[in-house]
GUPAGU-991830 format. One record per residue: x, y, z of N, C-alpha, C in turn; residue number from 1. Coordinates in nm, 4 decimals, decimal comma, m for minus. Layout:
N
ATOM      n_c1      n_c2      n_c3     ca_c1     ca_c2     ca_c3      c_c1      c_c2      c_c3  seq
ATOM         X         Y         Z         X         Y         Z         X         Y         Z  NUM
...
// end
This chain:
99
ATOM      n_c1      n_c2      n_c3     ca_c1     ca_c2     ca_c3      c_c1      c_c2      c_c3  seq
ATOM    0,9766    0,1197   m1,1663    1,0598    0,2119   m1,0932    1,0288    0,3545   m1,1393    1
ATOM    1,0086    0,4466   m1,0452    0,9763    0,5843   m1,0787    1,1020    0,6583   m1,1245    2
ATOM    1,0849    0,7397   m1,2252    1,1958    0,8223   m1,2717    1,1528    0,9673   m1,2630    3
ATOM    1,2447    1,0568   m1,2926    1,2162    1,1997   m1,2838    1,1032    1,2411   m1,3786    4
ATOM    1,0847    1,1695   m1,4878    0,9819    1,2071   m1,5845    0,8421    1,1615   m1,5429    5
ATOM    0,8337    1,0703   m1,4454    0,7040    1,0221   m1,3999    0,6613    1,0997   m1,2769    6
ATOM    0,5442    1,1654   m1,2822    0,4996    1,2405   m1,1644    0,4542    1,1457   m1,0532    7
ATOM    0,4675    1,1911   m0,9298    0,4204    1,1157   m0,8149    0,2866    1,1745   m0,7717    8
ATOM    0,1862    1,0919   m0,7633    0,0544    1,1349   m0,7198    0,0418    1,0999   m0,5717    9
ATOM    0,0132    1,2003   m0,4897    0,0002    1,1797   m0,3457   m0,1472    1,1689   m0,3072   10
ATOM   m0,1713    1,1321   m0,1813   m0,3093    1,1268   m0,1322   m0,3738    1,2653   m0,1363   11
ATOM   m0,2953    1,3694   m0,1171   m0,3499    1,5068   m0,1257   m0,3972    1,5366   m0,2675   12
ATOM   m0,3221    1,4898   m0,3674   m0,3651    1,5094   m0,5070   m0,4959    1,4351   m0,5325   13
ATOM   m0,5013    1,3114   m0,4843   m0,6214    1,2299   m0,5044   m0,7410    1,2932   m0,4351   14
ATOM   m0,7235    1,3386   m0,3108   m0,8361    1,3985   m0,2385   m0,8791    1,5302   m0,3034   15
ATOM   m0,7849    1,6074   m0,3576   m0,8202    1,7316   m0,4270   m0,9009    1,7017   m0,5531   16
ATOM   m0,8607    1,6000   m0,6282   m0,9354    1,5604   m0,7482   m1,0761    1,5130   m0,7120   17
ATOM   m1,0856    1,4330   m0,6061   m1,2174    1,3843   m0,5629   m1,3056    1,4993   m0,5137   18
ATOM   m1,2463    1,5941   m0,4427   m1,3216    1,7093   m0,3931   m1,3802    1,7889   m0,5089   19
ATOM   m1,3000    1,8080   m0,6120   m1,3477    1,8822   m0,7292   m1,4579    1,8047   m0,8020   20
ATOM   m1,4369    1,6755   m0,8196   m1,5343    1,5923   m0,8908   m1,6689    1,5866   m0,8185   21
ATOM   m1,6648    1,5782   m0,6850   m1,7877    1,5629   m0,6073   m1,8352    1,6935   m0,5446   22
ATOM   m1,7723    1,8045   m0,5845   m1,8108    1,9372   m0,5371   m1,8169    1,9428   m0,3843   23
ATOM   m1,7068    1,8973   m0,3227   m1,6918    1,8980   m0,1767   m1,5712    1,9845   m0,1410   24
ATOM   m1,5688    2,0379   m0,0192   m1,4494    2,1135    0,0225   m1,3264    2,0223    0,0277   25
ATOM   m1,2119    2,0762   m0,0157   m1,0887    1,9970   m0,0172   m1,0543    1,9474    0,1228   26
ATOM   m1,0734    2,0317    0,2227   m1,0400    1,9947    0,3598   m1,1221    1,8741    0,4056   27
ATOM   m1,2498    1,8734    0,3716   m1,3371    1,7624    0,4103   m1,2968    1,6337    0,3375   28
ATOM   m1,2694    1,6437    0,2088   m1,2305    1,5254    0,1316   m1,0951    1,4724    0,1780   29
ATOM   m1,0040    1,5626    0,2120   m0,8737    1,5207    0,2633   m0,8917    1,4425    0,3934   30
ATOM   m0,9827    1,4867    0,4800   m1,0094    1,4166    0,6058   m1,0675    1,2778    0,5792   31
ATOM   m1,1559    1,2669    0,4805   m1,2159    1,1377    0,4452   m1,1072    1,0407    0,3982   32
ATOM   m1,0173    1,0876    0,3128   m0,9096    1,0029    0,2617   m0,8162    0,9617    0,3761   33
ATOM   m0,7834    1,0547    0,4657   m0,6990    1,0226    0,5814   m0,7671    0,9190    0,6706   34
ATOM   m0,8992    0,9336    0,6903   m0,9740    0,8363    0,7707   m0,9748    0,6989    0,7043   35
ATOM   m0,9842    0,6963    0,5718   m0,9803    0,5701    0,4981   m0,8465    0,4995    0,5218   36
ATOM   m0,7385    0,5731    0,5108   m0,6051    0,5162    0,5319   m0,5926    0,4655    0,6757   37
ATOM   m0,6393    0,5439    0,7719   m0,6324    0,5030    0,9123   m0,7133    0,3755    0,9356   38
ATOM   m0,8279    0,3652    0,8724   m0,9132    0,2460    0,8859   m0,8447    0,1228    0,8258   39
ATOM   m0,7796    0,1402    0,7127   m0,7067    0,0303    0,6493   m0,5927   m0,0153    0,7400   40
ATOM   m0,5166    0,0797    0,7946   m0,4046    0,0463    0,8835   m0,4554   m0,0279    1,0066   41
ATOM   m0,5641    0,0206    1,0653   m0,6202   m0,0424    1,1854   m0,6581   m0,1873    1,1573   42
ATOM   m0,7202   m0,2124    1,0442   m0,7612   m0,3483    1,0098   m0,6426   m0,4382    0,9771   43
ATOM   m0,5401   m0,3845    0,9120   m0,4206   m0,4635    0,8844   m0,3496   m0,5001    1,0141   44
ATOM   m0,3460   m0,4075    1,1101   m0,2847   m0,4367    1,2406   m0,3574   m0,5505    1,3103   45
ATOM   m0,4883   m0,5593    1,2914   m0,5676   m0,6673    1,3513   m0,5459   m0,7990    1,2788   46
ATOM   m0,4843   m0,7947    1,1616   m0,4625   m0,9161    1,0837   m0,5713   m0,9399    0,9804   47
ATOM   m0,6617   m0,8433    0,9637   m0,7686   m0,8567    0,8645   m0,7139   m0,8356    0,7237   48
ATOM   m0,7793   m0,8976    0,6294   m0,7455   m0,8806    0,4882   m0,8371   m0,7717    0,4327   49
ATOM   m0,7824   m0,6803    0,3528   m0,8588   m0,5702    0,2945   m0,8769   m0,5989    0,1458   50
ATOM   m1,0019   m0,6145    0,1030   m1,0316   m0,6374   m0,0387   m1,0982   m0,5134   m0,0947   51
ATOM   m1,0348   m0,4523   m0,1947   m1,0889   m0,3343   m0,2602   m1,1234   m0,3734   m0,4031   52
ATOM   m1,2522   m0,3841   m0,4304   m1,2987   m0,4288   m0,5618   m1,2385   m0,3414   m0,6709   53
ATOM   m1,1843   m0,4048   m0,7724   m1,1250   m0,3340   m0,8856   m0,9825   m0,2897   m0,8619   54
ATOM   m0,9360   m0,2957   m0,7363   m0,8007   m0,2521   m0,7041   m0,7140   m0,3704   m0,6627   55
ATOM   m0,7545   m0,4421   m0,5581   m0,6777   m0,5579   m0,5162   m0,6973   m0,5908   m0,3700   56
ATOM   m0,6080   m0,6734   m0,3170   m0,6163   m0,7210   m0,1798   m0,4879   m0,6847   m0,1064   57
ATOM   m0,5044   m0,6254    0,0123   m0,3932   m0,5980    0,1031   m0,4037   m0,6941    0,2191   58
ATOM   m0,2920   m0,7543    0,2578   m0,2948   m0,8416    0,3734   m0,1563   m0,8485    0,4362   59
ATOM   m0,1549   m0,8847    0,5644   m0,0299   m0,8995    0,6367    0,0126   m1,0457    0,6264   60
ATOM    0,1370   m1,0670    0,5905    0,1920   m1,2025    0,5839    0,3087   m1,2115    0,6809   61
ATOM    0,3222   m1,3277    0,7413    0,4317   m1,3493    0,8362    0,5494   m1,4124    0,7645   62
ATOM    0,6681   m1,3593    0,7892    0,7912   m1,4176    0,7356    0,8606   m1,4891    0,8499   63
ATOM    0,8966   m1,6117    0,8289    0,9624   m1,6918    0,9321    1,1058   m1,6430    0,9538   64
ATOM    1,1575   m1,6702    1,0718    1,2979   m1,6399    1,0994    1,3833   m1,7288    1,0091   65
ATOM    1,4980   m1,6780    0,9699    1,5825   m1,7562    0,8806    1,7277   m1,7136    0,8972   66
ATOM    1,8153   m1,7920    0,8409    1,9570   m1,7601    0,8438    1,9925   m1,6888    0,7138   67
ATOM    2,0767   m1,5889    0,7250    2,1204   m1,5128    0,6083    2,2701   m1,4932    0,6125   68
ATOM    2,3210   m1,4168    0,5190    2,4652   m1,3951    0,5119    2,4899   m1,2460    0,4883   69
ATOM    2,5802   m1,1903    0,5662    2,6216   m1,0518    0,5480    2,7058   m1,0462    0,4203   70
ATOM    2,6593   m0,9729    0,3174    2,7326   m0,9730    0,1904    2,8704   m0,9080    0,2003   71
ATOM    2,8898   m0,8189    0,2954    3,0195   m0,7512    0,3073    3,1250   m0,8413    0,3706   72
ATOM    3,0840   m0,9179    0,4723    3,1825   m0,9981    0,5459    3,1694   m1,1478    0,5208   73
ATOM    3,0566   m1,1902    0,4686    3,0324   m1,3325    0,4485    2,9876   m1,4024    0,5756   74
ATOM    2,9750   m1,3276    0,6833    2,9349   m1,3818    0,8129    2,7887   m1,4266    0,8097   75
ATOM    2,7602   m1,5420    0,8704    2,6232   m1,5917    0,8806    2,5517   m1,5158    0,9917   76
ATOM    2,4303   m1,4671    0,9607    2,3532   m1,3931    1,0597    2,2125   m1,4500    1,0689   77
ATOM    2,1503   m1,4265    1,1825    2,0132   m1,4712    1,2044    1,9199   m1,3559    1,1716   78
ATOM    1,8245   m1,3792    1,0824    1,7264   m1,2774    1,0460    1,5979   m1,3111    1,1211   79
ATOM    1,5491   m1,2198    1,2064    1,4314   m1,2504    1,2881    1,3027   m1,2573    1,2053   80
ATOM    1,2022   m1,3251    1,2616    1,0705   m1,3310    1,1981    1,0106   m1,1909    1,1977   81
ATOM    0,9290   m1,1606    1,0974    0,8634   m1,0304    1,0926    0,7379   m1,0404    1,0072   82
ATOM    0,6594   m0,9351    1,0109    0,5383   m0,9273    0,9293    0,5657   m0,8337    0,8131   83
ATOM    0,5031   m0,8619    0,6998    0,5154   m0,7726    0,5850    0,3774   m0,7545    0,5233   84
ATOM    0,3597   m0,6457    0,4541    0,2329   m0,6174    0,3883    0,2445   m0,6619    0,2432   85
ATOM    0,1480   m0,7422    0,2011    0,1467   m0,7918    0,0637    0,0259   m0,7330   m0,0090   86
ATOM    0,0447   m0,6995   m0,1348   m0,0635   m0,6479   m0,2184   m0,0744   m0,7361   m0,3406   87
ATOM   m0,1949   m0,7840   m0,3665   m0,2208   m0,8621   m0,4873   m0,3196   m0,7836   m0,5719   88
ATOM   m0,2770   m0,7421   m0,6895   m0,3593   m0,6600   m0,7771   m0,4784   m0,7391   m0,8303   89
ATOM   m0,5918   m0,6712   m0,8415   m0,7127   m0,7312   m0,8971   m0,6965   m0,7473   m1,0483   90
ATOM   m0,7712   m0,8395   m1,1027   m0,7666   m0,8657   m1,2465   m0,7999   m0,7383   m1,3257   91
ATOM   m0,8987   m0,6628   m1,2778   m0,9399   m0,5392   m1,3471   m0,8257   m0,4380   m1,3507   92
ATOM   m0,7517   m0,4273   m1,2407   m0,6390   m0,3340   m1,2367   m0,5297   m0,3787   m1,3318   93
ATOM   m0,4981   m0,5073   m1,3297   m0,3944   m0,5594   m1,4190   m0,4305   m0,5338   m1,5645   94
ATOM   m0,5563   m0,5573   m1,5994   m0,5996   m0,5374   m1,7385   m0,5976   m0,3898   m1,7764   95
ATOM   m0,6393   m0,3013   m1,6841   m0,6422   m0,1571   m1,7134   m0,5013   m0,1019   m1,7327   96
ATOM   m0,4065   m0,1447   m1,6510   m0,2694   m0,0938   m1,6585   m0,1935   m0,1595   m1,7734   97
ATOM   m0,2248   m0,2837   m1,8018   m0,1527   m0,3580   m1,9053   m0,1839   m0,3139   m2,0469   98
ATOM   m0,2838   m0,2317   m2,0672   m0,3217   m0,1892   m2,2040   m0,2287   m0,0858   m2,2588   99
// end
């Protein structure tokens, strides 16, 4: 869980760092990162699985419809089926963060 003491790194921060590292204009690198995100979204919408070596796997999973309960009233409600995005971290990422 993020707290006030932990900074949030945005895609703009990442693209600025990459632009500096690779001596590219920030605007161009920002466009590349935006295109990468758009490409990932497009493939997830198609139902494709995205494998990023060293990072992990993104995929769409289907959740079946089910019965639930309204915690305020105790009333039984029907929860419709939906899709969710699942991320499974790569072994390399787990080991790098776990140190």
